[in-house]
Each structure stands twice: as structure tokens, then as C-alpha cells.
C-alpha positions in Angstrom: -36.7 17.6 -6.3 -34.2 20.1 -5.2 -32.7 22.7 -7.6 -29.5 24.5 -6.8 -28.1 27.1 -9.1 -24.3 27.0 -9.7 -21.9 29.9 -9.9 -23.3 30.3 -13.3 -27.0 30.6 -12.5 -28.3 28.9 -15.8 -26.4 25.6 -15.0 -28.3 23.9 -12.2 -27.7 20.9 -10.0 -30.8 18.8 -9.8 -31.3 16.4 -6.8 -34.2 14.1 -7.0 -36.2 12.8 -4.2 -35.0 9.4 -3.3 -37.1 6.7 -1.7 -34.8 4.1 0.0 -35.4 1.1 2.2 -34.0 -2.5 2.7 -34.9 -3.4 -1.0 -32.9 -0.6 -2.4 -34.2 2.7 -3.8 -36.5 4.4 -6.2 -36.6 7.8 -7.8 -38.0 9.7 -10.7 -35.0 10.5 -12.9 -37.3 12.8 -15.0 -40.6 14.3 -14.7 -41.4 16.9 -17.3 -44.0 18.8 -15.3 -41.9 18.9 -12.2 -38.8 20.0 -14.2 -40.7 22.7 -15.7 -42.3 23.9 -12.4 -39.0 23.8 -10.4 -36.6 25.1 -13.1 -39.1 27.5 -14.9 -37.6 26.1 -18.2 -39.8 24.8 -20.9 -37.5 22.4 -22.8 -38.3 19.5 -24.9 -35.9 16.6 -24.9 -35.4 14.7 -28.3 -32.6 12.4 -27.8 -31.1 10.2 -24.9 -27.5 9.3 -25.0 -25.6 6.6 -23.0 -21.8 6.2 -22.7 -19.6 4.0 -20.8 -16.1 5.1 -19.9 -13.1 3.6 -18.1 -11.4 5.6 -15.3 -9.4 8.5 -16.7 -11.4 8.9 -19.9 -12.0 12.5 -20.5 -14.8 13.3 -23.1 -15.1 16.9 -24.3 -15.5 19.6 -24.2 -18.2 19.2 -26.9 -20.8 21.6 -28.2 -22.8 22.2 -31.5 -22.4 25.7 -33.0 -25.7 25.2 -34.9 -28.5 23.1 -33.4 -27.1 23.8 -29.9 -28.1 21.2 -27.3 -29.2 21.7 -23.8 -28.3 18.5 -21.7 -29.5 16.9 -18.6 -26.7 14.7 -17.4 -26.7 11.9 -14.8 -24.6 8.9 -13.9 -26.1 5.5 -13.3 -22.8 3.6 -12.5 -19.5 5.1 -11.1 -18.7 8.8 -11.1 -17.7 11.8 -13.1 -16.5 15.2 -12.8 -18.8 17.1 -15.1 -18.0 20.4 -16.6 -19.8 23.2 -18.4 -18.1 26.1 -20.0 -20.1 29.2 -21.0 -19.6 30.1 -24.7 -22.1 32.7 -25.1 -20.2 35.9 -26.0 -23.0 38.2 -24.8 -23.1 36.4 -21.3 -21.6 38.2 -18.2 -20.1 34.6 -17.5 -18.6 34.1 -20.9 -15.4 31.8 -20.7 -16.2 30.7 -17.1 -16.7 27.1 -16.2 -18.4 25.1 -13.4 -17.6 21.5 -12.4 -19.3 19.1 -10.1 -19.1 15.5 -9.2 -22.0 13.5 -10.4 -22.2 9.8 -9.3 -24.5 6.7 -9.1 -24.3 7.2 -5.5 -25.3 11.1 -5.1 -28.0 10.7 -7.9 -27.3 14.3 -8.8 -28.0 15.6 -12.3 -26.6 18.7 -14.0 -28.6 20.8 -16.4 -26.3 22.2 -19.0 -28.1 24.8 -21.2 -27.5 25.4 -25.0 -24.6 27.7 -25.6 -22.3 25.9 -23.3 -19.6 23.3 -24.0 -19.9 20.2 -22.1 -17.3 17.4 -20.9 -16.6 15.1 -18.2 -13.8 13.0 -16.7 -14.7 9.4 -15.6 -13.6 9.0 -12.0 -14.3 5.3 -11.8 -14.0 2.2 -14.0 -17.1 1.2 -16.0 -18.7 4.7 -15.5 -22.1 5.0 -17.4 -23.5 8.4 -18.1 -27.0 9.0 -19.4 -28.0 12.4 -20.8 -31.0 13.9 -22.4 -30.5 16.5 -25.2 -32.8 19.3 -26.5 -31.7 18.9 -30.1 -30.4 16.2 -32.3 -26.8 15.3 -32.9 -25.5 17.2 -35.8 -21.9 16.2 -36.6 -21.5 18.9 -39.1 -22.0 21.4 -36.5 -20.1 19.7 -33.6 -17.1 21.6 -32.2 -14.7 20.7 -29.4 -13.1 23.2 -27.0 -9.6 22.3 -25.8 -10.0 20.4 -22.5 -6.8 21.9 -21.0 -6.9 25.4 -22.4 -4.8 27.6 -20.0 -7.3 30.5 -20.4 -10.1 28.3 -19.1 -7.8 26.6 -16.3 -10.3 23.9 -15.6 -9.3 22.2 -12.4 -9.7 18.7 -13.7 -9.3 16.2 -10.7 -6.6 14.2 -12.6 -4.4 11.7 -10.9 -3.1 10.2 -14.2 -3.0 11.3 -18.0 -6.4 11.4 -19.2 -7.5 9.1 -22.1 -8.7 11.2 -25.0 -9.9 10.7 -28.5 -7.9 12.3 -31.4 -10.9 14.7 -31.8 -10.6 15.8 -28.1 -6.8 16.3 -28.3 -7.4 18.5 -31.2 -9.9 20.9 -29.5 -9.6 24.4 -30.0 -8.6 27.0 -27.4 -11.3 29.5 -26.3 -9.5 32.4 -28.3 -10.0 30.6 -31.7 -13.1 28.6 -31.0 -16.4 29.2 -32.7 -18.7 30.7 -30.0 -22.3 31.8 -29.7 -23.3 35.4 -29.9 
């Protein structure tokens, strides 16, 4: 497993060791001890989520203001542009974002710590995303940051209008969003 810090050092790119041959491939998508040893994070995952999205679907930017969730995100089919936005007011990277392509082909994972908004854009049809969370889904505490907030200026790789839910269309800009201390 190779761990690479991003421009926001707490957000990590995780590249598993992949064993490939004429039959296909094998890799451990998660090993608690190896994750702890390599990241120096002692997290407990309590829920796995699986989504399937058509090309151009943009999900996010979601977070929970209470029961915040750390997320370990990977793609099992297709590709996404995955984004994390730091919403921790006391952080030197508050309001900054990072975005990376995760795909079934590159097998990269992204660790998004609690205190961040998270979202992604599906780059292929039938893109399937799996992610582990460190706390349970709590709809009463769910919030949505506006995906196209000019203050954030996220460089989404759009080649068409994104497909959004009503909730995602009504996301809050950073200046009025609930944030973490």
C-alpha cells in the first residue's frame, strides 16, 4: 500500500498493492492493521455505502454537521472526479479543496477525514462507488455545500451540464454554510 498526502495533508491518496496476471488481478481493498500502520490513523468504519451513477451525475458536496463522517472512497466500475473541501474553521486549509480522479482502472482510494464536505462527478456511465464511513448516516445532521460556489471555484471536469438532485442544487455557499469549529 502506498500513501500519498494531497495538498491538504489530512486527505490521502491510497494506492493498494495489486497482483495481476493473465487471469486478472487481486488486491486487498482494506486491511485495518495496514491502514493504521501506514496512515497512523486509528479509525473504525461502521458503514459501507455503494452508489451507481450515470455519466455527468454530480453527487455532493455532502457532510454531516453532527456525527461527521470520515470516508474511504473507491471506484469499482467506471471513474469519478472526487472532491474534498475542508470545512474546519480552525484549519489552515479552511475553504480549500482537492480533487482527484479515482477509477476502477487506477484502483486509487481517497481518505476524506471528518470535517470535510465530499462529492464526486461520474465520468463514465454506470460508475459504481463504494465508500466506508466512520459514523452512521444521520439525515437530521446532513448538510450540502453548493457544488459550484464561486468562492470555492472547484475545477470540475465538466463537458456537459451536471445531473443534480434538488438537494444538491439547493446547497449552501461556503459563506452561509454550517461549518466545523
